[in-house]
N, C-alpha and C positions, 0 to 999 in steps of 0.2 A: 269788437276791438273784445280782446278778452282781455279779464283780469287778473292777474296771474304776482305770486309770490315767487320770485326768483334769488336762489341761491348765488354765494360768491361764484364757486367752483363755473358752474353755469355760465352769468357774467361771465367772467374773464374767457369760458371757452366761445360764447358766441364772438365775441370780441376779436379774439383773436385770430381767428376765418373771415372775421369783417363783413359778419350777419347779425350784427348786434343794432344797428344801428335802421339796416331794415323792418330788421324786428317788428320796430316801436308802429310801425303802422297796420299792424296785428295785435299789438300787446301791449296792454299795459301793465309797466314793468315798476311794481312795489320792491323795499326790501326794509325790514328792521333794520335799526341802529346796526347791532353787534354784523349783518352781514357791511355796512357803510362802512365800519373799522377793520372788519378784516382785509378792506378792499385798500385802504389809507393804509396800513399797513403794507401790503405786497405790491403797495408804489416809490417803496422803499427802493425795491432790487432792480437793481441794475439789468436785467434780463426780457426776456419775452413775456413775461406772468405782468411784473414791475410794470413795461408798459404801460399791457393792454389795463391795469388796473391806472392808471393816470389817464386815459379812454374812460374809461369805466366812470370814473370822478367829475368827467366836462360831464357828462353828462346829468350826474346828480345835479351840476351844478346851474344846471341848465333844464332843473327838471322833466328832463326826459327819462328820470328815475325816480319815483319819488319815495324819502325816506317816512315809515313809519313809526310810533311810537308804541312800545307794546304795553298797554294798561295796566294788564292781568301779569305779573312774574311765577303765581305760582301757573300758571301753562304752561311757560318757560322751564322753571325746573322740575315740574312731574315727566318732559320729554328727555331730559338730558341722560344721558350713559356714556357710556367706555364707547360707545358708537355713532350716537347722538353729542355734536360737540351744541354749545350755545350758537352760533349762527344758523344753522340745523333747527335748532328749535327753537329758536323768534320765529325764524319762517314762517315754521307748523301753529304755532301761535298768532302768529300775524293772520294767517289763512282764519284761525276759528273766531279770533276778534275782529276779521273787519269781513266775517262769511264771504270770502273768497275762495273756489270753490277747484281750483289749480296751484300746484305748485312746482315752480321747476326746479330740478336737484338732481347733479349729478355723482352727489357722495351716494354712493351702492348701500354701502353700508346701512346710512343712516339711514337711506331709503326702505333695504328691510325690514329692519327696527322700529321704521314709523308707522308701514304698510297698515299691520290691523288696524291702529286707531285712525287711520285717514280715514281706510273705507269705512270705518262707523259713523264718522266723522263727517262721511261724502264730502270728501279731498282728495282730488287726483292727485297723483303724483308722478311726475312726465320728466325723462330725461328733455337737452338741450333738443339733440335733435329733434324732439318731438315739435319746436318751434321753425323749425327748415323744413318737417312734413308740412306744419302749415300752409309758411310760405309759400309750397309751389302749388298747396290744393287751395290757395288763395290767387296761382297764377302771377305773383311774383319772384319765386324760381321757376327756371324750366324743370323739365326733368335733365338733364343736363348738368346743370346746376347745381340741382342738389344731390344727385350722387356725387359729382365734384368737389358739395362741402363737407358730406358726409365724410368722406376720405380723407380732408379734408383736418380733418374736425380729431378722424379719427388717430392722424399721426401727429401733430398739432397737441396733440395733449395726450399723447404719446399710450393709448390704450389697445395698443398690438396687444394681441395673447390674449386679454384679459375676458372679462365679464360686460364690460361695457362697449367692447370689439364689437362680441356678439350681438349686446341689442343691438348699435350702429347702424349693423351690416344687414340684418332684417327687413332696412327701409329699405340699402341697396336694393333687393330683388322682390321689391311693392312693387305691387303695381298702381 
């Protein structure tokens, strides 16, 4: 079982394509309070993301997703920037405080900004698509299901034509 801190966008992404529940078989999902608050804010909207947020909160309530309180706010404040919001900063701080080496986030700008620090602290930043690939490696998704899930992720999240589409598509052609 992989322990991972997961940001809001990745949780929403995995839920929107129907892969979040299956991911619990291979990932212990941890979130900081800021991510839980972002999801609670999102659930107010009457759209696909709002519905996904409501479903994510059900998993929080069932303790399939565990909320972690940040102990040292200076770990958060030191990583905040125009590209790194509170949710991503708390995710990074959570990795530091809990000694978790995997951070799953779909925010490319935040990941780029945190990359050097993540390498120095031995934290691997991965996209939500990495969860799908791991589900395939563990034989919980076959090759066709993996390809379908990746295509659905790109389309559902409207990543066509952007960096996330390119990053996701590299997995479509991987052996």
